[in-house]
N, C-alpha and C positions, 0 to 999 in steps of 0.2 A: 350504597356501595362506597367504600372509602377510596380516596384519591390514589393511594398506593395500588389498590386492586385495578383501577382504571388505567393507571400507567403500565401495569404489568400486561393487561389485555391488549393495550395498544402496541406495546413492544412486541408481543407475541404475534400479533397480526402483521406488523411490519417485517418481522424476521421470517415469516413463513415462506415467502418467495425465495429467500436466500438459502433456506434449509433445503428446499427442492433443487435448487441450482447446484449446491455443493455435494449432494448425495452421490456416492460412488467415485468422487474425484480423489486424486492422489495428491497429497500435500506434504512437502518437505519443510520442516521447521528448524531453523537454526537457533540454538539456545546458548548464548554466551555465558561464560562462568559466572559473571556478576549476577545474572538472573537467578542462579542456583545457590547463592551464598547463604540465604536464610531459609529456615524451615517453613516459614509462612508463605514465601514466594514459591517454594517447591510444591507446597500443598495446593496453593491456588492453581499453579500451572498444571499439576497432575489431574485435578478436578476438571479443568477446562478441556485439556486434551482428551480425557475420558469422555467428556460430553461430545466432542467432535467425533470421536470414534463411534459412539452410540448413534450419532446422527448420520452415520454412513460414510464418513471420510476415511481414507486410507492414509495412515500417518507414518512418516519417517522422521525421527528425531536425530539431529546431529548436535552433539553436546560438546561445549567448550569447557575449559577449566583454567584460563589464564590467571584470573584473580587468585584462585586457590593455589596454583603452582608458585605464583609470586610470593605468597604468604609462606609456603613451605620452604622455599629457598631463603627467605629472610630469617625464618626461625632456625634453619640449619646454618646460617651465616655463610651462604654460598652466593657468590657474585656471578652474574651472567652478562653476556654481551648480545647486542642486536645489530643486524645490518639489513638495510632496506626494509625496516619495520618487521623483520622476522627474528626470532630468538635463535641464537646458536646453541644447539643441544649437544653437549659433550657426553662421552661415555659415562663419566662419573655422575652425571645428572639423571641418568636413566632410572635408577631405583626410585628416586624421589618422584619422577614422572609416573612411573607405574603405580606407586603407593597412592599418590594424590588423586590420580585419575580414577583408580579403583575405589577410593573412598567417595568421590563425588558421584560416581556411577551407582554405588550401593545406596547412597542417600536418596538419589532420584528414584531408584527402583523401590525403596522403602515407602516413599511418598505415593507411588502408584498403588502399592499394596494397600496402604491406608485408605486411599481413595476408592478402592474396590467396594467398600461398604456402602458407598453412595451410588454404585452402578448396578443395573439390573443383571449384568453378567460380568464375571471377573475379567480384567484386562491382563493380557500377557505381553510382556516386553521381551524381545529376543535380540540377540547380537550374534555376530559371526565374523569370520575372516573374509568379509565380502570385499574389502579394499586392499589392493596390493600397492605397496609403496616403493619408491626408489629414492636415492640420495638427492638432495637439492644440489649438491655438488660444491664446486668452488666458483664464487662469483666476486669479481673485482679483487681477486687474490685472497678472498676470505673463504675458508672451508666451513661449511655449515654442519659438517659431521653427521649427527643423527637427526637433523631437521630434514624432513623429506617432502617430496611431492607425490601427489596421487598418480599412479601409473595405470592402474586398471581397475574396473569395477565389475563385480559379479552381479550385474543388474537383474539377471534371471532369478538368482537366489533371493534378492530383496523383494522382487515382485511376487515370488511364490509365498514369502512370509506375509505379505500384505493380503494376498488372496485368501490365505488361511485365517484371516481375521486377527492378525497379530500386529502390534506396534513394533517397528524396527528401530533400533538404537545404534548409532555410530559414535565412537569416541575419537579423541585426537591420536590415539595409538594405532599404528598399522604396521604390517610386516612386509618385508621384501620377499622375493622368490627364494632368496638364500637364507631366510629366517631371521634377518636383522630387524631390529625394532627401530621405528622412526616416529618422530613427532610431527604431525601434520597440522597445517593451518585449517581450522574447522570451518571457517566461512568459505574458503575455497572448496573444501570437501563437500559442503552442503550444496554449493552451486554445481559442482561436477556431478554429484549424485542425482540432483534434480534433473539435470540434462540427460544423464544416462538412462534414467527410468522414465523419461519424458513426463515428468510430473505436471499436473495441471496448475499447481501453485507452488511457489517458493516463499515462505514467510520468514523474515529476518528481523530479529530483535537487535536493535543497534543503538548507538549513542546519539545524543542531542546534536553534537557537532556534525555528525554524518548526515542528518536529515534536516539541518538548519536551512530555512528559506526554500525548502522544496514545497511545491503545491500539493493538493490532495491527489491529483492524478497527473501522470506523465506519459505521453505517447513516446515512441522511439525518437522521432525528430525533436521533441521537447527534451528528452533525455540527453541527446547529443548536444543541444544548446546549453543545458545545465552543466555538462561536463566542461564545455569551453569557458563558461562564465565563472565556475567555482574557483575560489581562492584557497579552499581548505584542502590540504593534502590527504587528510582522512576521507573526506567526502569524494574526492577524485578517485582514490583507490577503490572505494566501495562501488561507485557508479561505473567505473571501468570494468570491474568484475561483473556487475549486473548486466552491463551492455553486451558482454560476451554471452552470458547465460540466456539473455532474452531471445537468442536465436532459436532456442529449444524449449524454453518455458514461457508461456504466453502471459502469465500473470505473476508479478513479483511484488510482495507487500513489505514495506519497511515500517517497523513499529518501535515505540519507545521501550527500551529494555528494563526501565525502572518500574514498569507496571505490567505484570504477566496477564492481567485480565483484558488488556487491549486486544488480544487475539480474537475474542468473541465479538467485541465492538467492531473490529475491522471486517470480520466475515459476515456479520448478520445485521448490520445497520446500513442505511443508505449512504451516509457520509463517511463512515469508517472512522478510524482513529489515527491513521498514519498516512503514508503515501503509497499509492498503487501505480506501478509501472506496467504498462500493457503493450503487447505487440499484436494483439488479435483484432484491432480495429484499424482499418486502412484509411484513416482520415486525420486531419489535424485541426485544432482550434487555434486561430491566430487573429491578430489585429487586421482589420480590413484596410484596403488601400484603393486608390482611384480606379484601378483596373477591375475591381470587384463590383462596381456600380451596376453594370448590366446583369450580372448573375443575381445580385440581390433584388433588382427589380423584377426579373423573371420569377424569383422565389415568392415574393410578397404580393405580386399582381393578383393572383386568384383570391387571396385572403382579403385584399382591398375591395375586390368586386363583391365579396360576400358580406362586407361590412365588418369583418373581424378586426382589421387593421385600418387606421386612418391613412388616407391616400397621401403618397409622397411623390412629388415630381422628381424627374432626373436631376434637375438643377438644385433642388433642396437636398437631395441625397448626396450629391457631389460635395456640397458645402458641409454636410454633416458627417462625411464618411469616417472621420477620425473617431467619432463616437461608436462606431460599429465594430463588432467582432464577428467572425464567420467561421463556419466549418467547411473545409474544403476536402473533397475526395476526388482523386483523378482529375484535378483541375476543374471540377464542378462545385459550385457553391450549393451546399445541401442544407445549410442552416445559417441563421443570423440573429443577432440581438444587439441592442444599442443601449448605451449608458449616457444620460445627460445629467451633469452636475448642476445642482441648484444651491441656493444660499443656505447658511446655517447647517452645514454638514448633511444636507439632503441630496439624494440623487434619484433619478427616475430610470427604471427599466422599461424599455419600449421595444416594440417590433421584434419580439421573439418569435421565430418561425422556423419550422423544419420541413423539408420536402416530404410529401406524403409517402413516397416510395421508401423512405429511410426511417419512418417513425417506428416506435417500438424497440429502438436500440439505445434508449436513454441519452440520445444526443441533446434533447432539450435540457436535461440535467447537467450535461457537460457545459453547455452554453451558460446556464445559470451560474454554475460554479465559477466559470471564467469571469463573468460579469461581477460576481460578488468579490472575487479576488482583486479585480481592477478597482472596484469601489473602495475596498479597504486600503489599497495602496495610496489613494488620494484622500484618506482620512474621513470617508463617508461613514456616518453613524446610523442613518436611517435610509433604507432603500424602499421606494414605493413604486407602484404601477397602477394603471387604469385598464380595466378589461371588461368586456361585455360577454365573453364566452367561456373563458378557461380559468375561472377563479378557483375551482376545485383543485386543479393541478398545482396551482401556486400554494394553496393552503397545505397540500401534502408536502410541499417543500419549504415549510416553515414560515410562510406569510400569514398575516391575520387580517381579517376584515376590518377596515377602518372607515373613517368619515371624511367628507370633504374638508372639514376643519383640521384634519391631521395633516393636510398637504401644506407645503410652504406657501406663504401669502401670495406671491406672484402666480403660482399654479392654481390657487383657489380662484383668482379672478378670471382665469382662462378656462375653468371647468365648464364643459358643455352639458347643461342639464337635459337637453333634448336627447343626447346619446345615452345619458344615465348610466355611465360606466361605474362599475364597482371599484372602490378604492381598497388596495391591499398594501400592507406595510410590513416590513421585516427589519428588526433591529440587528445591526451587525456588530458582533463582539470585536 
């Protein structure tokens, strides 16, 4: 069997659990105009969304067209103004808006029609006047004219289309109750729609600047901290909108808009491709402090008695507390792990433990991700550990079986041959 075949089999095995988890879930996907500029990206996107649909996900697409509209205005030699990062839409601009958005929509629908030849059953994309708009109004003395806000969503009609097995599509154009046409911000629209239909997931293709320095996963407390620390106005605007949406949507994924295929990696692999913001886990991963010593000792004591972990005294733990990270839920320490830096860009992962009552929730994976992120921040290139019981779990998370000779020299001299721990090593990119 060729290596490519083995890689495919392993990928399929790893994705099977996620296929089952996502089946029947409702997913809103925000598509910025830049993602739809080329035929190749539209083709890739339509094939991947078609695959999601066939795997049982209910899909709502919210389509943007900023790049295309900018190009149309430049071609027509029409100048436009913005205020508070929103375009001011005049009456004279509306025909170009309608024509351009209609073109982008027809291109997207054509790509889905072309993708039907690769699907077991034809895909149907539907649209409707499901969104009622209202004027954005006058802000700071500036009249936004036909730039609007979302006023009301006919979420029952959208849900009915999804239940009928159709993909729902929304565009930046919406009408008021008086029949006026308005240009909506599609990111805001995607967030509002996801909240209104109580979507299980909101997936946002976004810019590198907006996801810069964000970790793989963010809890709500971590999201709040990121908002306070961010110096990018683009990122603050995005995270503020997400913070509001997280009250109704439990999982929000941020992905690079330059690669439409990242949506499959994000949904069906363990590490994903972007950043996951979640509000359905009531715990936080954080740096340990001296007040956590008692909780850590209670957590690791049973494992020390079983010989799974090397025994640590309270005095030693107090001295080494800065090396530890913990998972806290309702002021209870339910997980811990430690990182010890060695010479020559080596670091050791130690004392990873999760309370038995909370196992099966991927808390160990969260701790491992946090430790790896901390290791990378201090320029560690090689992460190693010694274990007598759980080497299979670590292999599943990217570690490889090593030898004592693979350890830093000082650690080699301290290796306990009576304990005969397995050496596992992971190279950090």
